[in-house]
C-alpha positions in Angstrom: 0.0 0.0 0.0 1.6 3.2 -1.0 -1.3 5.7 -0.4 -1.3 7.9 2.6 -3.6 7.3 5.6 -5.8 10.3 5.3 -8.1 10.4 8.4 -8.7 13.8 9.9 -6.3 14.6 12.8 -8.9 14.1 15.6 -9.0 12.0 18.8 -11.5 9.7 17.2 -9.2 9.1 14.2 -6.3 8.5 16.6 -8.2 5.8 18.3 -9.1 4.3 14.9 -5.5 4.3 13.8 -4.5 2.5 17.0 -7.2 -0.1 16.5 -6.0 -0.7 12.9 -2.4 -1.0 14.2 -3.4 -3.8 16.6 -5.5 -5.6 14.0 -3.5 -5.3 10.8 -5.6 -7.9 9.0 -8.5 -5.4 9.2 -6.6 -2.3 8.5 -6.9 -0.4 5.2 -3.4 1.0 5.7 0.1 -0.3 6.6 1.9 0.1 9.9 4.2 2.5 8.1 1.2 4.6 7.0 -0.2 4.5 10.6 3.1 5.7 12.0 3.3 8.5 9.4 -0.3 9.6 10.4 0.7 9.5 14.1 3.6 11.8 13.2 1.3 14.3 11.5 -1.1 14.2 14.4 1.4 14.9 17.2 3.3 17.4 15.0 0.0 19.4 14.7 -0.5 19.5 18.5 3.0 19.5 20.0 4.0 22.6 21.9 0.4 23.9 21.9 -2.2 24.1 24.6 -4.4 21.0 23.9 -7.4 19.5 25.5 -6.5 17.0 28.2 -7.7 14.0 26.1 -5.4 15.0 23.3 -2.5 15.5 25.8 -3.0 12.0 27.1 -2.8 10.3 23.7 0.2 12.3 22.3 2.8 10.1 24.1 1.2 7.0 22.7 1.2 8.4 19.2 4.8 9.5 19.6 5.7 6.0 20.6 3.9 4.6 17.6 5.7 7.0 15.3 9.2 6.3 16.8 9.0 2.6 17.7 7.0 1.4 14.8 5.6 -2.1 14.9 7.2 -3.0 18.3 4.6 -0.8 20.0 1.5 -2.8 19.0 1.8 -5.5 21.6 2.0 -2.8 24.2 -1.3 -1.3 23.2 -3.1 -4.4 21.9 -5.6 -4.2 24.8 -7.2 -1.3 22.9 -8.2 -3.6 20.2 -11.4 -5.7 20.1 -9.8 -8.2 17.6 -6.8 -8.7 20.0 -9.0 -10.4 22.5 -11.2 -12.2 19.9 -10.6 -15.9 19.4 -8.8 -16.8 16.2 
């Protein structure tokens, strides 16, 4: 997949991206695209006064952007498919 993940830079989209990252078989974009989207998200909000809910998720998105695929097992509890039987 070479197209860019183009969800709006919102909290709801951030949660969706994290869900996709933990369930790659259901994701319409790659881990690389998710990481790039996370970079765009935190870059938009870094060094600004942000609502508390955005402030709480910024470190997670930063980890996704910098650690890549190794982060998914850490946050897999966010995903409904991670707990579903195979």
